[in-house]
Jmol script that loads the backbone (N, CA, C; Angstrom):
load data "model"
ATOM      1  N   MET A   1       0.706  -1.500   0.111  1.00  0.00           N
ATOM      2  CA  MET A   1      -0.180   0.033  -0.567  1.00  0.00           C
ATOM      3  C   MET A   1       0.782   0.868   0.607  1.00  0.00           C
ATOM      4  N   MET A   2       0.289   2.341  -0.942  1.00  0.00           N
ATOM      5  CA  MET A   2       1.499   3.794  -0.851  1.00  0.00           C
ATOM      6  C   MET A   2       1.069   4.114   0.249  1.00  0.00           C
ATOM      7  N   ARG A   3       1.976   5.059   0.885  1.00  0.00           N
ATOM      8  CA  ARG A   3       2.277   5.981   1.648  1.00  0.00           C
ATOM      9  C   ARG A   3       1.098   8.033   1.221  1.00  0.00           C
ATOM     10  N   GLN A   4       0.523   8.448   1.700  1.00  0.00           N
ATOM     11  CA  GLN A   4       0.289   9.634   1.396  1.00  0.00           C
ATOM     12  C   GLN A   4       1.371  10.090   1.195  1.00  0.00           C
ATOM     13  N   ARG A   5       1.733  11.131   0.697  1.00  0.00           N
ATOM     14  CA  ARG A   5       2.325  12.674   0.734  1.00  0.00           C
ATOM     15  C   ARG A   5       2.028  13.683   1.889  1.00  0.00           C
ATOM     16  N   GLU A   6       2.730  14.312   2.301  1.00  0.00           N
ATOM     17  CA  GLU A   6       2.691  14.839   3.337  1.00  0.00           C
ATOM     18  C   GLU A   6       2.109  16.862   2.255  1.00  0.00           C
ATOM     19  N   VAL A   7       1.515  17.828   2.260  1.00  0.00           N
ATOM     20  CA  VAL A   7       1.816  18.297   1.469  1.00  0.00           C
ATOM     21  C   VAL A   7       2.322  19.195   1.767  1.00  0.00           C
ATOM     22  N   THR A   8       3.398  20.008   1.913  1.00  0.00           N
ATOM     23  CA  THR A   8       4.017  21.333   1.859  1.00  0.00           C
ATOM     24  C   THR A   8       3.678  22.716   1.609  1.00  0.00           C
ATOM     25  N   PRO A   9       4.139  23.768   2.488  1.00  0.00           N
ATOM     26  CA  PRO A   9       3.172  24.666   2.346  1.00  0.00           C
ATOM     27  C   PRO A   9       3.450  25.622   1.501  1.00  0.00           C
ATOM     28  N   ARG A  10       4.488  24.944   0.271  1.00  0.00           N
ATOM     29  CA  ARG A  10       4.646  25.845  -0.862  1.00  0.00           C
ATOM     30  C   ARG A  10       3.217  25.205  -1.449  1.00  0.00           C
ATOM     31  N   MET A  11       3.372  23.734  -1.935  1.00  0.00           N
ATOM     32  CA  MET A  11       2.104  22.998  -2.468  1.00  0.00           C
ATOM     33  C   MET A  11       0.753  23.840  -1.782  1.00  0.00           C
ATOM     34  N   ALA A  12       0.033  24.268  -0.208  1.00  0.00           N
ATOM     35  CA  ALA A  12      -0.695  25.254  -0.176  1.00  0.00           C
ATOM     36  C   ALA A  12      -0.953  26.254  -0.246  1.00  0.00           C
ATOM     37  N   TRP A  13       0.264  27.153  -0.283  1.00  0.00           N
ATOM     38  CA  TRP A  13      -0.340  28.356  -1.448  1.00  0.00           C
ATOM     39  C   TRP A  13      -0.566  28.001  -2.859  1.00  0.00           C
ATOM     40  N   LEU A  14      -0.023  26.992  -3.743  1.00  0.00           N
ATOM     41  CA  LEU A  14      -0.623  26.978  -4.238  1.00  0.00           C
ATOM     42  C   LEU A  14      -1.764  26.427  -4.911  1.00  0.00           C
ATOM     43  N   PHE A  15      -2.778  25.519  -3.990  1.00  0.00           N
ATOM     44  CA  PHE A  15      -3.340  26.046  -3.341  1.00  0.00           C
ATOM     45  C   PHE A  15      -4.333  27.414  -3.762  1.00  0.00           C
ATOM     46  N   ILE A  16      -4.291  27.817  -2.163  1.00  0.00           N
ATOM     47  CA  ILE A  16      -4.875  29.400  -2.175  1.00  0.00           C
ATOM     48  C   ILE A  16      -4.644  30.316  -2.919  1.00  0.00           C
ATOM     49  N   GLY A  17      -3.186  30.229  -4.154  1.00  0.00           N
ATOM     50  CA  GLY A  17      -3.105  30.734  -5.141  1.00  0.00           C
ATOM     51  C   GLY A  17      -4.217  30.484  -6.258  1.00  0.00           C
ATOM     52  N   LEU A  18      -4.292  29.202  -6.701  1.00  0.00           N
ATOM     53  CA  LEU A  18      -5.570  29.158  -7.411  1.00  0.00           C
ATOM     54  C   LEU A  18      -6.586  29.161  -7.584  1.00  0.00           C
ATOM     55  N   GLY A  19      -7.177  29.538  -5.682  1.00  0.00           N
ATOM     56  CA  GLY A  19      -8.285  29.282  -5.560  1.00  0.00           C
ATOM     57  C   GLY A  19      -8.905  30.924  -5.589  1.00  0.00           C
ATOM     58  N   ALA A  20      -7.915  31.323  -5.651  1.00  0.00           N
ATOM     59  CA  ALA A  20      -8.218  32.996  -5.585  1.00  0.00           C
ATOM     60  C   ALA A  20      -8.213  33.139  -7.662  1.00  0.00           C
ATOM     61  N   VAL A  21      -7.416  32.749  -8.109  1.00  0.00           N
ATOM     62  CA  VAL A  21      -7.160  32.508  -9.196  1.00  0.00           C
ATOM     63  C   VAL A  21      -8.717  32.857  -9.264  1.00  0.00           C
ATOM     64  N   VAL A  22      -9.366  31.569  -9.212  1.00  0.00           N
ATOM     65  CA  VAL A  22     -10.631  30.752  -9.892  1.00  0.00           C
ATOM     66  C   VAL A  22     -11.788  31.749  -9.084  1.00  0.00           C
ATOM     67  N   LEU A  23     -11.531  32.171  -8.121  1.00  0.00           N
ATOM     68  CA  LEU A  23     -12.779  32.305  -7.291  1.00  0.00           C
ATOM     69  C   LEU A  23     -13.240  34.011  -8.062  1.00  0.00           C
ATOM     70  N   ALA A  24     -11.348  34.754  -8.550  1.00  0.00           N
ATOM     71  CA  ALA A  24     -11.775  36.020  -9.367  1.00  0.00           C
ATOM     72  C   ALA A  24     -12.355  35.744 -10.607  1.00  0.00           C
ATOM     73  N   ALA A  25     -12.160  34.841 -11.028  1.00  0.00           N
ATOM     74  CA  ALA A  25     -12.886  34.589 -12.504  1.00  0.00           C
ATOM     75  C   ALA A  25     -13.861  34.174 -12.681  1.00  0.00           C
ATOM     76  N   ALA A  26     -14.354  34.071 -11.859  1.00  0.00           N
ATOM     77  CA  ALA A  26     -15.735  34.085 -11.789  1.00  0.00           C
ATOM     78  C   ALA A  26     -17.003  34.868 -11.233  1.00  0.00           C
ATOM     79  N   LEU A  27     -16.082  35.577 -10.349  1.00  0.00           N
ATOM     80  CA  LEU A  27     -16.836  36.859 -10.506  1.00  0.00           C
ATOM     81  C   LEU A  27     -16.479  37.782 -11.610  1.00  0.00           C
ATOM     82  N   TYR A  28     -15.690  37.704 -12.094  1.00  0.00           N
ATOM     83  CA  TYR A  28     -15.483  38.956 -12.839  1.00  0.00           C
ATOM     84  C   TYR A  28     -16.327  38.640 -13.717  1.00  0.00           C
ATOM     85  N   ARG A  29     -17.614  39.062 -13.849  1.00  0.00           N
ATOM     86  CA  ARG A  29     -18.632  38.692 -15.129  1.00  0.00           C
ATOM     87  C   ARG A  29     -20.367  39.843 -15.184  1.00  0.00           C
ATOM     88  N   ASP A  30     -21.121  39.460 -15.841  1.00  0.00           N
ATOM     89  CA  ASP A  30     -21.775  40.336 -16.001  1.00  0.00           C
ATOM     90  C   ASP A  30     -23.310  39.040 -15.086  1.00  0.00           C
ATOM     91  N   TRP A  31     -23.448  40.023 -13.685  1.00  0.00           N
ATOM     92  CA  TRP A  31     -24.599  38.853 -12.710  1.00  0.00           C
ATOM     93  C   TRP A  31     -26.187  39.523 -12.677  1.00  0.00           C
ATOM     94  N   SER A  32     -26.016  40.038 -14.473  1.00  0.00           N
ATOM     95  CA  SER A  32     -27.798  40.979 -14.528  1.00  0.00           C
ATOM     96  C   SER A  32     -28.503  40.294 -15.061  1.00  0.00           C
ATOM     97  N   THR A  33     -27.926  39.412 -15.715  1.00  0.00           N
ATOM     98  CA  THR A  33     -29.427  37.986 -15.802  1.00  0.00           C
ATOM     99  C   THR A  33     -29.359  36.864 -15.532  1.00  0.00           C
ATOM    100  N   TRP A  34     -29.550  37.232 -14.091  1.00  0.00           N
ATOM    101  CA  TRP A  34     -29.400  35.857 -12.406  1.00  0.00           C
ATOM    102  C   TRP A  34     -29.679  34.672 -13.022  1.00  0.00           C
ATOM    103  N   PRO A  35     -30.722  34.351 -13.443  1.00  0.00           N
ATOM    104  CA  PRO A  35     -31.411  33.027 -13.178  1.00  0.00           C
ATOM    105  C   PRO A  35     -30.655  32.943 -15.373  1.00  0.00           C
ATOM    106  N   ASP A  36     -29.788  33.222 -15.403  1.00  0.00           N
ATOM    107  CA  ASP A  36     -29.421  31.751 -16.754  1.00  0.00           C
ATOM    108  C   ASP A  36     -28.511  31.339 -16.024  1.00  0.00           C
ATOM    109  N   LEU A  37     -28.248  30.253 -16.796  1.00  0.00           N
ATOM    110  CA  LEU A  37     -27.359  28.659 -16.638  1.00  0.00           C
ATOM    111  C   LEU A  37     -25.545  29.660 -16.571  1.00  0.00           C
ATOM    112  N   ARG A  38     -25.558  30.677 -17.456  1.00  0.00           N
ATOM    113  CA  ARG A  38     -24.087  30.861 -17.478  1.00  0.00           C
ATOM    114  C   ARG A  38     -23.439  31.666 -16.466  1.00  0.00           C
ATOM    115  N   THR A  39     -24.645  32.736 -15.787  1.00  0.00           N
ATOM    116  CA  THR A  39     -24.413  33.133 -14.379  1.00  0.00           C
ATOM    117  C   THR A  39     -23.863  32.276 -12.665  1.00  0.00           C
ATOM    118  N   ILE A  40     -24.992  30.783 -13.530  1.00  0.00           N
ATOM    119  CA  ILE A  40     -25.511  29.856 -12.157  1.00  0.00           C
ATOM    120  C   ILE A  40     -24.233  29.064 -12.150  1.00  0.00           C
ATOM    121  N   LEU A  41     -23.053  29.081 -13.634  1.00  0.00           N
ATOM    122  CA  LEU A  41     -22.223  28.096 -13.489  1.00  0.00           C
ATOM    123  C   LEU A  41     -21.091  28.312 -13.221  1.00  0.00           C
ATOM    124  N   GLY A  42     -21.284  30.065 -12.895  1.00  0.00           N
ATOM    125  CA  GLY A  42     -20.054  31.720 -12.602  1.00  0.00           C
ATOM    126  C   GLY A  42     -20.494  31.342 -11.083  1.00  0.00           C
ATOM    127  N   ALA A  43     -21.609  31.217 -10.577  1.00  0.00           N
ATOM    128  CA  ALA A  43     -21.878  30.990  -9.196  1.00  0.00           C
ATOM    129  C   ALA A  43     -20.510  29.565  -8.524  1.00  0.00           C
ATOM    130  N   VAL A  44     -21.027  28.980  -9.029  1.00  0.00           N
ATOM    131  CA  VAL A  44     -20.561  26.676  -8.410  1.00  0.00           C
ATOM    132  C   VAL A  44     -19.145  27.244  -8.579  1.00  0.00           C
ATOM    133  N   MET A  45     -18.604  27.797  -9.411  1.00  0.00           N
ATOM    134  CA  MET A  45     -17.461  28.335  -9.686  1.00  0.00           C
ATOM    135  C   MET A  45     -16.733  29.024  -8.703  1.00  0.00           C
ATOM    136  N   ALA A  46     -17.278  30.059  -8.140  1.00  0.00           N
ATOM    137  CA  ALA A  46     -17.420  30.825  -6.886  1.00  0.00           C
ATOM    138  C   ALA A  46     -16.989  30.444  -6.318  1.00  0.00           C
ATOM    139  N   VAL A  47     -17.900  29.285  -5.416  1.00  0.00           N
ATOM    140  CA  VAL A  47     -17.809  28.513  -4.579  1.00  0.00           C
ATOM    141  C   VAL A  47     -16.663  27.125  -4.827  1.00  0.00           C
ATOM    142  N   PHE A  48     -16.352  27.095  -5.790  1.00  0.00           N
ATOM    143  CA  PHE A  48     -15.567  25.880  -6.509  1.00  0.00           C
ATOM    144  C   PHE A  48     -13.977  26.031  -5.147  1.00  0.00           C
ATOM    145  N   GLY A  49     -14.367  27.721  -5.631  1.00  0.00           N
ATOM    146  CA  GLY A  49     -12.380  28.287  -5.832  1.00  0.00           C
ATOM    147  C   GLY A  49     -12.619  28.775  -3.902  1.00  0.00           C
ATOM    148  N   ALA A  50     -13.690  29.010  -3.514  1.00  0.00           N
ATOM    149  CA  ALA A  50     -13.438  29.458  -1.755  1.00  0.00           C
ATOM    150  C   ALA A  50     -13.801  28.409  -1.207  1.00  0.00           C
ATOM    151  N   GLY A  51     -14.084  27.446  -2.047  1.00  0.00           N
ATOM    152  CA  GLY A  51     -13.901  25.475  -0.841  1.00  0.00           C
ATOM    153  C   GLY A  51     -12.420  25.730  -1.586  1.00  0.00           C
ATOM    154  N   GLU A  52     -11.901  25.859  -2.340  1.00  0.00           N
ATOM    155  CA  GLU A  52     -10.660  25.825  -2.996  1.00  0.00           C
ATOM    156  C   GLU A  52      -9.813  26.253  -1.934  1.00  0.00           C
ATOM    157  N   ILE A  53      -9.438  27.536  -1.674  1.00  0.00           N
ATOM    158  CA  ILE A  53      -8.751  28.660  -0.866  1.00  0.00           C
ATOM    159  C   ILE A  53      -9.072  28.106   0.595  1.00  0.00           C
ATOM    160  N   VAL A  54     -10.154  28.039   1.461  1.00  0.00           N
ATOM    161  CA  VAL A  54     -10.169  27.102   2.203  1.00  0.00           C
ATOM    162  C   VAL A  54      -9.325  26.673   2.097  1.00  0.00           C
ATOM    163  N   VAL A  55      -9.539  25.143   1.515  1.00  0.00           N
ATOM    164  CA  VAL A  55      -8.450  23.734   1.535  1.00  0.00           C
ATOM    165  C   VAL A  55      -6.703  24.050   1.869  1.00  0.00           C
ATOM    166  N   GLY A  56      -6.464  25.524   1.039  1.00  0.00           N
ATOM    167  CA  GLY A  56      -5.242  25.029   1.092  1.00  0.00           C
ATOM    168  C   GLY A  56      -4.752  26.466   2.104  1.00  0.00           C
ATOM    169  N   VAL A  57      -5.943  26.668   2.849  1.00  0.00           N
ATOM    170  CA  VAL A  57      -5.711  26.878   4.818  1.00  0.00           C
ATOM    171  C   VAL A  57      -5.502  26.277   5.430  1.00  0.00           C
ATOM    172  N   HIS A  58      -6.617  25.385   5.543  1.00  0.00           N
ATOM    173  CA  HIS A  58      -6.124  23.773   6.270  1.00  0.00           C
ATOM    174  C   HIS A  58      -4.824  23.219   5.819  1.00  0.00           C
ATOM    175  N   ALA A  59      -4.277  23.307   4.854  1.00  0.00           N
ATOM    176  CA  ALA A  59      -3.207  22.499   4.447  1.00  0.00           C
ATOM    177  C   ALA A  59      -2.412  23.224   4.953  1.00  0.00           C
ATOM    178  N   LEU A  60      -2.038  24.509   4.197  1.00  0.00           N
ATOM    179  CA  LEU A  60      -1.127  25.401   4.991  1.00  0.00           C
ATOM    180  C   LEU A  60      -0.840  25.353   6.754  1.00  0.00           C
ATOM    181  N   TRP A  61      -2.068  25.056   7.205  1.00  0.00           N
ATOM    182  CA  TRP A  61      -2.420  25.209   8.836  1.00  0.00           C
ATOM    183  C   TRP A  61      -2.008  23.919   9.275  1.00  0.00           C
ATOM    184  N   ARG A  62      -2.115  22.174   8.604  1.00  0.00           N
ATOM    185  CA  ARG A  62      -2.177  21.139   8.759  1.00  0.00           C
ATOM    186  C   ARG A  62       0.119  21.560   8.532  1.00  0.00           C
ATOM    187  N   ALA A  63       0.593  21.616   7.574  1.00  0.00           N
ATOM    188  CA  ALA A  63       1.809  21.615   7.278  1.00  0.00           C
ATOM    189  C   ALA A  63       2.457  22.203   8.781  1.00  0.00           C
ATOM    190  N   ARG A  64       1.981  23.807   9.001  1.00  0.00           N
ATOM    191  CA  ARG A  64       3.357  24.640   9.942  1.00  0.00           C
ATOM    192  C   ARG A  64       3.419  23.255  11.012  1.00  0.00           C
ATOM    193  N   ARG A  65       1.480  23.136  11.492  1.00  0.00           N
ATOM    194  CA  ARG A  65       1.173  22.616  12.193  1.00  0.00           C
ATOM    195  C   ARG A  65       2.181  21.194  12.962  1.00  0.00           C
ATOM    196  N   GLY A  66       2.711  20.781  12.379  1.00  0.00           N
ATOM    197  CA  GLY A  66       2.914  19.468  11.224  1.00  0.00           C
ATOM    198  C   GLY A  66       4.799  19.085  12.550  1.00  0.00           C
ATOM    199  N   ARG A  67       5.446  20.854  11.279  1.00  0.00           N
ATOM    200  CA  ARG A  67       6.519  21.873  11.482  1.00  0.00           C
ATOM    201  C   ARG A  67       6.577  21.727  12.484  1.00  0.00           C
ATOM    202  N   ASP A  68       5.885  22.212  12.744  1.00  0.00           N
ATOM    203  CA  ASP A  68       6.274  22.852  14.504  1.00  0.00           C
ATOM    204  C   ASP A  68       6.295  21.323  15.402  1.00  0.00           C
ATOM    205  N   GLY A  69       5.685  20.526  15.385  1.00  0.00           N
ATOM    206  CA  GLY A  69       5.163  19.322  15.866  1.00  0.00           C
ATOM    207  C   GLY A  69       7.489  18.450  16.144  1.00  0.00           C
ATOM    208  N   GLU A  70       7.379  18.912  14.630  1.00  0.00           N
ATOM    209  CA  GLU A  70       8.479  18.431  14.916  1.00  0.00           C
ATOM    210  C   GLU A  70       9.696  19.099  15.403  1.00  0.00           C
ATOM    211  N   ALA A  71      10.134  19.849  16.028  1.00  0.00           N
ATOM    212  CA  ALA A  71      10.618  20.760  16.480  1.00  0.00           C
ATOM    213  C   ALA A  71      10.812  20.559  17.546  1.00  0.00           C
ATOM    214  N   ARG A  72       9.723  20.022  18.666  1.00  0.00           N
ATOM    215  CA  ARG A  72       9.805  20.319  20.155  1.00  0.00           C
ATOM    216  C   ARG A  72       9.697  18.798  20.146  1.00  0.00           C
TER     217      ARG A  72
END
end "model"
wireframe off; spacefill off
backbone 0.3
color backbone group
């Protein structure tokens, strides 16, 4: 069985950056036609980008906590 690699702080920052780009791309649109399919997909993309930022922050927190735990 393969062991899962630890998430490095660099990888966590890449998740945060990619989530910010997806969120910005989703929010940069014309929202005046709200119930349209494209605006609903934009809203779903915004939720996905925010979720990716949350995953990145959690991974960064775990990576730093693990590094601090090794130093003790």
